[in-house]
DOMAR-817353 format. One record per residue (C-alpha): x, y, z negated; residue in three letters. Coordinates in steps of 0.05 Angstrom, whole numbers. Layout:
# residues N
        u        v        w   residuo
        X        Y        Z       ALA
...
# end
This chain:
# residues 744
        u        v        w   residuo
      897     -741      362       MET
      822     -732      357       LEU
      787     -705      296       VAL
      717     -741      287       LEU
      649     -729      244       LEU
      629     -655      257       CYS
      576     -655      191       ILE
      534     -594      204       ALA
      459     -636      181       ALA
      423     -561      169       ARG
      454     -516      218       LEU
      393     -528      263       LEU
      344     -518      205       GLN
      382     -449      190       LEU
      374     -427      256       ILE
      299     -435      252       LEU
      286     -396      181       LEU
      336     -341      210       GLY
      325     -278      166       ILE
      270     -312      123       ASP
      316     -346       80       CYS
      316     -288       47       ILE
      273     -273      -15       LEU
      212     -227      -25       PHE
      225     -165      -65       PHE
      172     -123      -89       GLN
      177      -61     -137       THR
      122      -14     -154       CYS
      143       58     -154       LEU
       79       85     -178       SER
       15       45     -209       LYS
      -21      113     -179       GLY
      -89      150     -208       GLY
     -146      130     -174       GLY
     -169      139     -108       TYR
     -141      205      -95       HIS
      -72      182     -116       CYS
      -63      109      -91       PRO
       -9       58     -120       PRO
       61       59      -81       CYS
      105        7      -69       HIS
      167      -27      -33       ILE
      169      -95      -11       VAL
      222     -130       25       SER
      196     -184       67       VAL
      254     -223      114       GLY
      309     -169      101       GLY
      254     -112      122       LEU
      237      -58       77       GLN
      157      -36       75       PHE
      126       23       42       LEU
       66       16       28       LEU
       30       81       19       ASP
       55      158        6       CYS
       10      192      -32       PRO
       16      264      -73       LEU
      -10      270     -140       ASP
      -59      329     -132       LEU
      -83      329     -202       SER
      -25      354     -226       ALA
      -29      416     -196       LEU
      -84      430     -261       THR
      -13      454     -298       ILE
      -13      518     -256       PHE
      -53      581     -257       SER
     -102      595     -203       PRO
      -92      664     -173       ILE
     -117      719     -215       PRO
     -176      766     -198       THR
     -203      829     -205       GLY
     -175      860     -269       SER
     -128      794     -285       ASN
      -93      810     -211       ALA
      -33      839     -248       VAL
       20      799     -278       LEU
       58      814     -334       ASP
      132      822     -325       GLU
      155      765     -354       ASP
       93      716     -335       SER
      110      702     -260       ASP
      125      625     -273       CYS
      124      620     -354       SER
       74      612     -403       PRO
       61      657     -454       ARG
      119      660     -501       THR
      150      708     -562       SER
      219      713     -578       LEU
      262      676     -636       ASP
      297      738     -675       SER
      347      686     -706       LYS
      386      654     -637       ASN
      353      700     -582       GLY
      309      639     -545       ARG
      244      635     -522       LYS
      201      593     -570       ARG
      125      569     -551       GLN
       68      600     -578       LYS
       51      561     -640       MET
      -29      550     -618       ASP
      -52      486     -623       LYS
      -98      492     -577       THR
      -83      507     -501       LEU
     -112      568     -462       ASN
     -108      594     -398       ALA
      -42      633     -410       ASP
       -4      571     -424       ASP
      -16      552     -348       LEU
       51      556     -300       ILE
       37      623     -258       ARG
       76      608     -188       SER
       58      583     -118       GLU
       49      507     -139       PRO
       89      455     -122       CYS
       65      385     -102       TYR
       82      325     -143       LYS
      109      265      -96       THR
      119      195     -121       VAL
      171      207     -177       THR
      213      145     -165       ASN
      217      148      -83       LEU
      280      198      -86       HIS
      312      134     -125       LEU
      318       98      -52       TRP
      358      108        1       ASP
      300      134       48       LEU
      343      107      111       SER
      334       33       87       PHE
      255       40       98       ILE
      238        3      164       ASP
      165        5      164       VAL
      108       51      126       VAL
       45       25      118       LEU
      -20       72      102       ILE
      -83       46       71       SER
     -117      108       53       THR
     -124      180       83       PRO
      -99      200       12       MET
      -34      155       16       GLY
       -6      196       75       MET
       -4      265       48       LEU
       60      254       19       GLY
       92      231       93       LEU
      118      293      114       PRO
      168      296       58       PHE
      195      231       82       LEU
      198      250      156       THR
      240      314      155       ARG
      294      275      107       THR
      353      267      145       LYS
      366      187      166       GLY
      287      173      159       PHE
      269      130      217       SER
      220       83      198       ALA
      157       62      240       LYS
       90       91      206       ILE
       28       53      211       TYR
      -45       74      197       ALA
     -118       69      221       THR
     -141      121      270       ASP
     -194      144      221       ALA
     -140      145      167       ALA
      -93      185      209       ALA
     -142      235      235       ARG
     -174      246      154       LEU
     -101      251      132       GLY
      -85      305      180       GLN
     -147      345      164       LEU
     -132      342       91       MET
      -56      363      105       MET
      -84      420      146       GLU
     -122      444       89       ASP
      -78      440       38       LEU
      -33      483       77       ILE
      -94      532       90       SER
     -106      535       19       LEU
      -24      544        1       ASN
      -29      606       34       VAL
      -68      652      -10       ASP
      -11      633      -63       PHE
       40      645      -20       ARG
       14      718        0       GLN
        1      736      -74       PHE
       71      714     -103       TYR
      115      725      -40       GLY
      162      670      -16       PRO
      211      636      -62       GLU
      279      657      -57       GLU
      302      584      -61       SER
      274      512      -67       SER
      283      507     -133       PHE
      223      556     -171       PRO
      239      596     -231       LYS
      187      551     -279       TRP
      234      484     -263       MET
      290      517     -298       LYS
      298      477     -365       TRP
      292      535     -413       GLU
      224      546     -381       GLU
      204      474     -384       LEU
      228      475     -456       GLU
      170      526     -477       VAL
      115      485     -441       LEU
       62      461     -482       PRO
       75      386     -497       SER
       12      371     -458       SER
       34      411     -397       LEU
      104      387     -408       LYS
       87      310     -395       GLU
       54      324     -337       ILE
      111      367     -303       ALA
      170      326     -322       VAL
      140      256     -346       GLY
      157      219     -420       LYS
      231      213     -400       ASP
      242      274     -358       GLY
      253      236     -290       SER
      190      267     -270       GLY
      218      338     -246       ILE
      251      305     -195       ALA
      182      291     -160       GLY
      165      365     -143       TRP
      166      390      -75       MET
      138      454      -43       PRO
       85      447        4       LEU
      115      405       65       TYR
      167      463       68       ARG
      194      526       36       VAL
      176      575       91       LEU
      148      529      152       LEU
       95      474      132       SER
       47      463      197       ALA
      113      442      236       ALA
      131      389      191       ASP
       60      363      182       MET
       54      367      267       LYS
      117      332      270       ASP
       99      275      217       CYS
       31      261      251       MET
       71      248      323       GLN
      108      187      291       LYS
       45      161      271       VAL
       21       96      302       GLN
      -49       87      305       THR
      -91       20      301       LEU
     -158       -5      307       LYS
     -183      -53      253       TYR
     -151     -125      260       ALA
     -117      -98      314       GLU
      -50     -138      319       GLU
       20     -100      328       THR
       91     -135      328       CYS
      150     -101      288       TYR
      223     -123      308       ASN
      192     -189      346       GLY
      188     -224      292       ALA
      130     -193      239       PHE
       58     -185      253       ILE
       15     -128      220       LEU
      -61     -123      218       LYS
     -107      -68      184       ALA
     -174      -99      153       PHE
     -225      -53      128       SER
     -227      -49       52       SER
     -289       -9       51       GLY
     -269       41        1       LEU
     -274       94       49       GLU
     -272      115      123       ILE
     -218       82      158       GLY
     -178       53       91       THR
     -148      -11       99       CYS
     -120      -78       65       ASN
      -53      -90      111       TRP
      -28     -168      124       THR
       46     -182      148       ILE
       59     -244      178       ARG
      131     -267      186       GLY
      153     -339      219       PRO
      158     -361      149       LYS
      124     -329       96       ASN
       56     -290      107       SER
       40     -228       52       VAL
      -31     -190       40       VAL
      -21     -116       11       CYS
      -92     -121      -23       LEU
     -108      -46      -39       SER
     -170      -18      -77       SER
     -230      -51      -35       SER
     -303      -45      -45       ILE
     -346     -110      -18       PHE
     -413      -68       -1       VAL
     -415        3       16       THR
     -473       50       45       SER
     -431       85       89       HIS
     -361       55      110       ALA
     -347      -11      145       MET
     -352      -68       86       ASN
     -292     -105       59       PHE
     -270     -158      104       ASP
     -240     -206       58       TYR
     -246     -263      106       HIS
     -195     -242      149       ALA
     -150     -246       84       LEU
     -155     -321       77       GLN
      -89     -363       84       GLY
      -43     -318       67       TYR
       21     -344       19       ASP
       25     -280      -23       LEU
      -27     -225      -46       ILE
        1     -164      -71       LEU
      -55     -136     -114       PHE
      -54      -66     -126       SER
     -120      -39     -142       ASP
     -111        7     -206       PHE
     -175       38     -205       SER
     -200      -19     -253       LEU
     -217       10     -323       ASN
     -206      -48     -367       VAL
     -245      -43     -432       ASN
     -284      -82     -483       GLU
     -349      -86     -445       ASP
     -313     -111     -382       THR
     -271     -162     -423       GLU
     -331     -187     -456       ASN
     -377     -183     -399       GLY
     -353     -210     -337       GLY
     -294     -257     -350       MET
     -340     -320     -375       THR
     -372     -325     -309       ALA
     -306     -321     -274       VAL
     -267     -374     -305       ASN
     -330     -421     -298       ASN
     -327     -405     -229       LEU
     -253     -413     -219       SER
     -258     -484     -252       SER
     -306     -508     -203       THR
     -294     -557     -139       SER
     -276     -531      -68       ASP
     -345     -555      -39       ASP
     -390     -512        2       SER
     -440     -499      -50       ASP
     -382     -470      -86       THR
     -360     -424      -32       GLN
     -433     -401      -28       GLN
     -429     -382     -102       MET
     -373     -345      -96       ILE
     -396     -311      -26       THR
     -462     -294      -62       LYS
     -427     -263     -124       SER
     -378     -222      -84       LEU
     -431     -191      -40       LEU
     -481     -176      -94       ASN
     -512     -106      -76       THR
     -520      -87     -148       ASP
     -453      -40     -137       ASP
     -488        0      -77       SER
     -552        9     -118       PHE
     -518       37     -175       GLU
     -481       87     -127       GLU
     -547      107      -97       MET
     -578      119     -163       GLU
     -513      167     -178       LYS
     -523      205     -121       LEU
     -598      214     -137       ALA
     -588      231     -202       PHE
     -538      281     -178       ILE
     -587      306     -126       SER
     -646      316     -180       SER
     -594      356     -226       CYS
     -583      400     -168       ILE
     -652      411     -156       ILE
     -667      431     -228       ASP
     -614      480     -224       SER
     -631      519     -164       VAL
     -709      518     -192       LYS
     -677      546     -255       ALA
     -643      606     -206       GLY
     -572      577     -211       GLY
     -526      565     -153       SER
     -488      492     -151       VAL
     -418      488     -136       LEU
     -389      413     -109       ILE
     -318      410     -101       PRO
     -304      375      -37       ILE
     -268      306      -51       GLY
     -286      241      -15       ARG
     -322      245       55       LEU
     -366      192       51       GLY
     -398      215      -18       ILE
     -402      290       10       VAL
     -436      262       75       LEU
     -484      216       28       GLN
     -498      273      -26       LEU
     -518      315       36       LEU
     -574      271       56       GLU
     -599      258      -18       CYS
     -597      336      -31       ILE
     -631      351       40       SER
     -682      305       23       CYS
     -699      330      -43       ALA
     -703      406      -19       LEU
     -747      383       36       GLU
     -797      333      -11       SER
     -807      406      -53       LEU
     -809      454        2       ASN
     -752      491      -29       LEU
     -715      543       15       LYS
     -646      540       -8       VAL
     -584      553       35       PRO
     -526      493       32       ILE
     -451      524       53       PHE
     -399      484       67       ILE
     -333      525       55       ILE
     -269      500       84       SER
     -217      517      139       SER
     -226      440      166       VAL
     -307      435      152       ALA
     -332      441      223       GLU
     -275      394      250       GLU
     -289      344      192       LEU
     -361      338      203       LEU
     -356      335      279       ALA
     -302      273      269       PHE
     -350      240      219       SER
     -407      236      269       ASN
     -358      203      330       VAL
     -335      143      291       ILE
     -393       88      294       PRO
     -334       33      295       GLU
     -312       53      216       TRP
     -378       54      195       LEU
     -424        1      164       CYS
     -478      -37      203       LYS
     -532        5      184       GLN
     -496       65      204       ARG
     -481       36      273       GLN
     -555       22      283       GLU
     -567       93      284       LYS
     -525       98      342       LEU
     -551       46      379       TYR
     -628       79      366       SER
     -605      150      384       GLY
     -600      177      315       GLU
     -544      214      290       PRO
     -494      182      247       LEU
     -504      228      188       PHE
     -557      272      169       GLY
     -512      336      167       HIS
     -523      339      245       VAL
     -601      357      241       ASP
     -587      401      179       LEU
     -534      443      222       ILE
     -585      450      280       LYS
     -641      473      237       GLY
     -596      522      204       LYS
     -603      490      138       LYS
     -522      473      130       LEU
     -474      535      148       HIS
     -404      517      161       LEU
     -349      571      147       PHE
     -274      568      142       PRO
     -266      614       99       ALA
     -300      647       34       LEU
     -289      722       64       HIS
     -319      707      129       SER
     -363      761      155       GLU
     -419      721      180       THR
     -420      684      111       LEU
     -425      752       71       LEU
     -481      774      120       LYS
     -527      710      105       ILE
     -505      697       36       TRP
     -557      692      -10       GLN
     -566      663      -85       GLU
     -587      610     -105       PRO
     -552      568      -61       CYS
     -511      503      -61       ILE
     -434      507      -35       VAL
     -392      450      -19       PHE
     -321      477      -24       SER
     -237      463      -30       SER
     -209      442      -73       HIS
     -228      386     -122       TRP
     -168      399     -172       SER
     -205      477     -184       LEU
     -136      502     -175       ARG
     -141      521      -91       LEU
     -185      557      -44       GLY
     -259      580      -53       PRO
     -280      542     -113       CYS
     -234      583     -160       VAL
     -272      643     -134       HIS
     -340      613     -139       LEU
     -325      586     -208       LEU
     -308      654     -235       ARG
     -369      684     -208       ARG
     -414      628     -237       TRP
     -373      602     -299       CYS
     -429      645     -342       GLY
     -486      627     -317       ASP
     -527      577     -360       PRO
     -566      555     -303       ASN
     -507      541     -249       SER
     -486      470     -244       LEU
     -411      445     -224       LEU
     -411      373     -195       VAL
     -343      343     -216       MET
     -315      283     -196       GLU
     -276      243     -235       ILE
     -232      175     -219       SER
     -251      130     -272       VAL
     -301       66     -268       ILE
     -357       86     -321       GLN
     -427       65     -323       LEU
     -468      127     -328       GLY
     -463      201     -321       MET
     -461      264     -370       ARG
     -479      332     -371       VAL
     -436      378     -414       VAL
     -435      449     -437       ASN
     -369      481     -464       ASN
     -347      420     -506       ASN
     -294      385     -456       MET
     -248      353     -509       ALA
     -297      307     -531       MET
     -293      264     -464       TYR
     -232      227     -464       ASN
     -213      210     -394       LEU
     -159      150     -374       GLN
     -150      167     -305       LYS
     -158      228     -255       GLY
     -162      291     -269       VAL
     -160      320     -332       ASP
     -232      354     -339       ALA
     -216      400     -405       ASP
     -149      426     -369       LEU
     -175      433     -301       ALA
     -232      483     -329       LEU
     -183      519     -373       LEU
     -176      575     -330       PRO
     -245      592     -327       PHE
     -267      584     -407       LYS
     -313      606     -441       PRO
     -365      564     -388       MET
     -444      580     -391       ALA
     -445      536     -333       MET
     -471      464     -336       LYS
     -418      410     -318       ILE
     -438      345     -288       LEU
     -380      295     -297       GLN
     -395      240     -245       CYS
     -358      181     -217       SER
     -366      142     -164       PHE
     -339       60     -146       LEU
     -262       67     -125       SER
     -244       -9     -133       GLY
     -271      -77     -138       MET
     -301      -90     -203       LYS
     -267     -138     -255       LEU
     -308     -198     -255       GLU
     -297     -198     -180       LYS
     -219     -200     -175       VAL
     -214     -283     -189       GLN
     -274     -305     -150       PRO
     -242     -268      -88       LEU
     -175     -309     -105       LEU
     -210     -365     -109       LYS
     -234     -354      -39       MET
     -175     -329       -9       LEU
     -130     -387      -39       HIS
      -53     -357      -35       PRO
       -5     -392      -62       LYS
       26     -341     -109       VAL
      -11     -263     -130       VAL
       22     -208     -162       LEU
      -17     -171     -211       PHE
       -6     -102     -252       PRO
       15     -111     -316       GLU
      -46      -86     -353       ASN
      -90     -141     -328       LEU
      -48     -197     -358       ARG
     -102     -230     -407       GLN
     -149     -230     -341       HIS
     -106     -276     -300       PHE
      -70     -311     -361       GLY
     -128     -349     -378       GLY
     -155     -373     -304       SER
     -169     -442     -292       ASN
     -140     -435     -215       THR
      -81     -473     -231       SER
      -55     -476     -159       SER
      -48     -406     -155       ILE
       11     -375     -186       SER
        0     -315     -225       PHE
       56     -261     -234       ILE
       59     -194     -262       GLN
       94     -136     -244       TYR
      110      -67     -280       SER
      133        5     -254       GLU
      201        7     -233       ASN
      214      -63     -238       GLU
      234     -101     -179       THR
      206     -179     -171       LEU
      242     -232     -137       ARG
      191     -284     -111       ILE
      223     -350      -70       PRO
      212     -363        2       ARG
      140     -400       -4       LEU
      146     -439       54       ASN
      205     -495       61       LEU
      182     -524      134       SER
      209     -492      196       PRO
      166     -483      257       GLU
      194     -490      329       LEU
      155     -487      395       ASP
      191     -525      448       ILE
      174     -518      519       SER
      147     -578      560       THR
      203     -570      608       ASP
      260     -578      551       LEU
      216     -631      514       ALA
      210     -674      581       SER
      291     -673      581       GLN
      294     -705      512       LEU
      336     -775      499       ASN
      316     -805      441       TRP
      369     -843      399       THR
      343     -893      335       LYS
      389     -885      275       LEU
      426     -948      253       THR
      398     -940      177       ASP
      326     -909      184       GLU
      260     -920      230       ASN
      275     -851      261       ILE
      291     -822      328       HIS
      325     -768      338       ILE
      353     -727      408       ALA
      402     -670      419       ARG
      372     -608      460       LEU
      399     -549      485       LYS
      361     -480      501       GLY
      353     -407      488       GLU
      316     -389      422       LEU
      266     -330      429       SER
      233     -298      372       VAL
      167     -258      393       GLU
      109     -239      353       ASN
      137     -278      292       GLY
      139     -340      333       ILE
      200     -379      350       HIS
      202     -408      411       ARG
      260     -454      446       LEU
      266     -444      519       LEU
      309     -483      579       PRO
      378     -448      590       GLY
      412     -443      652       ASN
      457     -507      632       GLU
      420     -578      636       GLN
      414     -622      579       ILE
      475     -681      574       VAL
      435     -741      572       SER
      482     -798      577       SER
      504     -837      512       GLN
      579     -820      522       SER
      564     -739      521       GLY
      550     -753      450       LEU
      576     -689      408       LEU
      558     -704      341       MET
      560     -764      290       HIS
      550     -777      221       TRP
      553     -837      165       GLY
      610     -877      143       SER
      649     -924      186       VAL
      640     -998      179       ASN
      710    -1031      185       LEU
      679    -1101      203       GLN
      644    -1069      256       SER
      694    -1026      281       LEU
      750    -1089      280       VAL
      695    -1126      317       ALA
      686    -1074      372       SER
      759    -1069      381       LEU
      767    -1138      391       GLN
      713    -1132      439       LYS
      756    -1091      485       VAL
      821    -1134      478       GLY
      846    -1087      423       ILE
      880    -1130      361       ASN
      874    -1095      290       ALA
      881    -1108      216       HIS
      855    -1071      158       VAL
      906    -1046      106       GLU
      872    -1015       35       GLU
      921     -964       14       GLU
      913     -922      -56       ILE
      938     -849      -46       ASN
      921     -822     -125       GLY
      852     -825     -139       THR
      830     -830      -73       GLU
      827     -896      -37       THR
      840     -897       43       GLU
      841     -950       90       TYR
      884     -957      150       GLY
      868    -1001      215       VAL
      932    -1023      250       HIS
      936    -1035      325       ILE
      991    -1069      343       ILE
      973    -1089      419       GLY
      965    -1065      473       PRO
     1000    -1010      445       ASN
     1015     -983      382       ARG
      954     -941      346       ALA
      936     -926      274       LEU
      871     -906      243       ILE
      869     -868      173       ASN
      799     -877      148       ILE
      777     -841       82       ASN
      712     -805       46       ALA
      724     -747       83       THR
      755     -758      155       ARG
      774     -811      209       THR
      839     -792      247       VAL
      867     -837      306       ILE
      941     -826      321       SER
      965     -858      382       THR
     1008     -839      440       GLY
      965     -873      491       ASP
      906     -832      519       GLU
      866     -888      544       LYS
      874     -930      483       LEU
      854     -867      434       ALA
      790     -865      485       SER
      780     -939      472       LEU
      783     -925      399       ILE
      740     -870      396       PHE
      688     -908      436       GLU
      689     -963      380       ALA
      683     -918      323       ILE
      618     -875      356       ALA
      583     -940      364       ASN
      588     -957      291       SER
      563     -888      273       LEU
      495     -848      285       ASP
      504     -791      330       GLY
      470     -746      386       ILE
# end
């Protein structure tokens, strides 16, 4: 007895699709806070989990009090970790002081912890397969991951981002030493200030930063890399990072091609592309089209991908941008895809007005600095973005030289020497104008000549003996840390905060058109992102010192977003919910826009339904084509070894040869034609007649064979069964049935 009709029509297709049958998942863990705290996402592509960036929210350090100095160095008995409180006589519990405005005593007096991505602890880190780092700031939280039990993900970053990120980690460790020496080591990894009774008495503004609106934020606080030994964790973390050049291709798991392309935001920053056998994804982070120091945004390399994850949260959506930019965007998106349109889009994207605005800001800052030193005051510039610091050094030196002013410039940081040395040996990460300086024999940045001319002095610490010998005021000091809670900045601010001629240049992470110089009244300045200037300056009030608040471009402007998408032309764009009104009105109907929110997982169906398979020439030449009976299609059976390499499916010849004869057909499909079957049986001398039988609701047909021997063929909608005791007769019947069916 034989059983026919093996139906497996989609078997080959399922093999080709493989892991790409799984949908694309995306979860935004943190929307970020500008340049210093980039967004964090987890995306699942083809069953693999990709973590995009792992930053620290260093702006949260403002809830801690800096180390006291001088007469303030002695702590009260109960003030080691809590704000000033009073005792409620009725219930014996501490209650918060009722002052409406914050003062320095309200800050937490303890060695600061560092705020990681709050929602990352909810995920099983052992299931993360790949970590992609797009910016040096996005890797500061990596040591917390790499020392976690079960974490074995592959970590990728550009060469420059990895080196700069390592220097930032080393600087944080060095800055934290002062706190450790002052407060002493914690007895456990759970500081006193994190106890709920201590958090309850915090002022509401500080409590919201510490625990979040729903109280879940407390889980994100960590001691710096390790309770006792921190440098070891950092070094172990860096050994696990695989570095890449721009556009360098790497393959993960034999199926996914990963590439990093310049984003233009800073030296070494990038946008990642993930290309699998079926789907392709662009992780589009904060990007700047034209810059005056870093390599420009390589957006052409992002064309032709299926999905774009747009995660630029530097955009400050306000009334001006809503009215000013979107008309041109919508008109542009409705035009045709001809060459003139493409030229128009390119011209709008590469408009150098943004770069000119940045240079004007630097020139304005330099003029304010010069005014301060001419009046006898000193200038403090907390070190933030490397590119801005390097350019600002050039502007200040040119201004001093033009006025013939002899004012010393100091950079005080534990990594200052390494940082500046590294910045002058990385031409491949810089813009073309900087690269041309290398070809002409000039240094890439102006600080090289300043150091040679002894106009710029580098010191690892403020208490350096050599620094004390050459120190003079007025002076210009670049120093750590931009949070105003760590390092020499704290001591210098306390020294100069009462001098009305001195100046603090303070960067904030929010896009705005201008800058303001303010004195004491900081509460009137409403910041939407970045460091809260009022809270940052709280320990140093009252301040007579001038404060220059400035911001620099930390992402693409809103009016350039949709022209960019028009050029890249993906199938799907995932965008943050706060930009819903700007994407919803687009006439780019061929692109699907899907909004996402924090802690909400999106499921995106597989975008490409047509499997692709490369067949070797040797295997293809052996194919024996058969034309289907009912359709004008030729098919053939093949057998080989399926190989997946660098994201490409290939079928290679196996050890066994292909069965080329028709008698070797292994798969049949279709319905048996009774008339054709009877005719085929009669040709080989088999007499047969057909009888219709009703079996319940199902109709069956019985083909009765009397001679030369008896046999019965039962045929219904799902199967055909041959019953006979004669093996030779069974073979003849099988061949007759096969002739009436399509098969390979």
